[in-house]
N, C-alpha and C positions, 0 to 999 in steps of 0.2 A: 503493500499500499504506499503511495506517495505522501510525502509530508505536505504541510500547508505553507503557503506563502502569505505573510502578513504585511500589509501596508500600515505603518504606524505613525500617525501625525505626532509631531513634536512641537514644543512651544515656539512661538514666533518672537518671544521677548521674555516675559515673566516665566521663570521656570516652574511655577506652580500650575501653569496652563497645561497640565498634562493629566490624563485620566488614570484612575486606578487600574482600570483593564490594560491600558497601554503598558503601565509599568509591570503588570503580571506577565503579559505576553513577552516583553523584553527580557524578563527573567527566566522564562521557560523555553525560549527557542535555542536551537543548536548554535546559530551564529547571527550576527546582525551586519547588514549591508549599510555603509554610511557614505554619504556624499563626501565628508571630510572626517576622518577618524578623530582628529585633535579636537574639532568642534564638538562632535557627538560625544567624545570622551569626557568632556567637562559635564554635560547633562547626566551621562551614566554614572559618574562618579559621585555626582550630587545625590543620586538615588541609591548608591550602593550596589549597582549592577556590574557585575564582572563577567562578561561574555566575549569570545573571540569576535573581533571586528575586522570587516573586509571592506576595502574601498570599492565604491561603486558610483561612478560619476559620468558626466557627459563625454569625457575623453577615453573612458575604458568600457563603457557599457556594452559596446558592440562586440568586443572579444571576451567578455566575461560571463555574458548572459547564458551561454550554452553550458558552461561549468556549473553555473548555480542551478540550471534546469536539471542537470544530472544529479546533483546533491538532493534536490527535491524529489526527483523520481526514485531515489534510493531511500527515501523515508525520512530525510531530515527536514526539520522545520526552520524556517528562515524568515526573518524580519528585515524589512527595508525602511530606513529612515533617512531624512534629509537634514541639512543644517537647521531648517526651521519650516514648519507647516506640513502639508500633506504630500507625500511622495506622488509624483506624476502630475501635479499641478505646477506648471512652469519649472519643473524639477525632474531629475532622472526618476524613471519608474515605468514609463509606457512600454518600452521594448521588453522588459522583463514580464510585465503583465500580458503582453501579446504572446510571448514565448510559453508562458504558463497556461494561458487559455487554449493555445493550439495544442498543447500537450495534455489538456484535461487535468491539470493539476489544480487542487482546490486553493482558492484565494479568499481572504478576508480583508477588507479595508475597514479599520476602526474609525469612528467619527472623532473629530478633533479639530485643532487649531488650523485655519486657513485664512491668510491675511485679508483676502478681499470681502469675506463675509462681514466682519465688524465694520470695515470701511464703508461698505454699501448700506448697512443698516443705519449708521449715523450720518450719512451723506445728506439726508433731507431731500434727496431726489428719488423719483419713482423706482421702486424695487420689485414691482410685481412681475415685470419682465426686464431682463437684462441680457446683454452679450459679454461674455468673458473672453477677451482677445489676448490675454497674457502680455508678453513683451512685444513691442513693435519690432519688425525687422530692422536690423541695425543700418543697412544700406539698400541692397537690392530688394525691390518690392515694397519698400517703405511708403512711398507716395501712393502707390496703388492701393496699399491697405488703408491709408488714411482716407482716400477717396471713397473706398468701399463703406468704411465705418461712418463717414460723414452722411451717408444716406440713411442710417439707422435712426428709427423713431423710438427704439428701446434705449434704455440707459446703457452705456458702454463702460466696461471696466477694464482698465490697463494696469500693468505693473511697469515701474520705470526706475532707473538708478538715479542717484542725486546728481551725478555729473552730466546727465542728459536731460533733466526735467525741464530746464528753462527753454531749451531748443524744442522739446516736445510740446510745450505749452504754446510756443510761438507758431508751431506747425498746426496744432488744433485750432488756434485763433485763425489761421489762414484757411484751413479746409472746412471747419465747422462754422466759422464766424464768431466775431468778437463778444456777442452776447450770449454765447453758449454757457451754460451753468456747470461749473466743475467743483468737486470737493477733493482736496488733496490730503491724504492721511499718511503720517509717517510715525515711526517709533510706536507702532501699535502694541499696547499692553506693557510698555516700558515707562520709566520715570517720567520722561520728557514727550509723552504722547501728544501729538498736535494734529488739528484738522484745520484747514484753510479753505474757506468757501467763498464763492462769488462768481462773477463772470470770468471766463478764461482770461480776459484782459486784466482784470482786477488781481486775480491770483498771481498772474506773471509779474505784475508790478510789485506785489507784496514780497515776492521771493528772489527777484532778480539780483539783488545785491547781498543776499544771505548766503552763507556757507551751510547747507543742509547735509545731513548724514543719514545713512540707512535707506534701504529700498522703500519705494513709495507706491501707494495705490492711489490711482486717479479715476474718479468716478465722473463721467461726462453725460450731460443730457441736454439736447437741443430744445426739447419741448417743454414749456414752462406750464405747470399745472394750473388750471383755472380755479 
């Protein structure tokens, strides 16, 4: 009988944002796949979890997935975690999930931390329907993606890095229009959590001379509720 592959969400900031079930799974599996073993090691040490760790990230997932599938088929239970949030959501995990699905290996994804959910809830923008687009393409296909998203009537959810955020807001202003409403969340669940809200033009003006840290969630909506 094959083992089980567990997708285990980890805190996006505050270490207390992990479930009891997640901790139990991490204690019981045969080994844990980590995006960065050093980062994950801090979390696991905090909770007294000592298990073999293996690197699994965007640069090695193609040539390590088959080996992990073999371990699962031989009966080992494996957990995958990332530096923060839910594996597979703009983080490694999809290739392994596809391989496990094709091989009919049991999988379980635990509910837990995902950065865009709290950002969307507190955005003040419509959240009954939304489009999660992850990170925009760095270069090739970026403009075409922006043109596509600019046609959306649903709320758009993006992830962005701090060194690109001002440029991204400039492009959103260009493609979506200066009166488009946005909510920018950063440092979610951490001490200096912040939300900046307004038109895209207003938000860009508020942050253009600031040095911001941490990955950000950008919520965008062209439709103003009546």
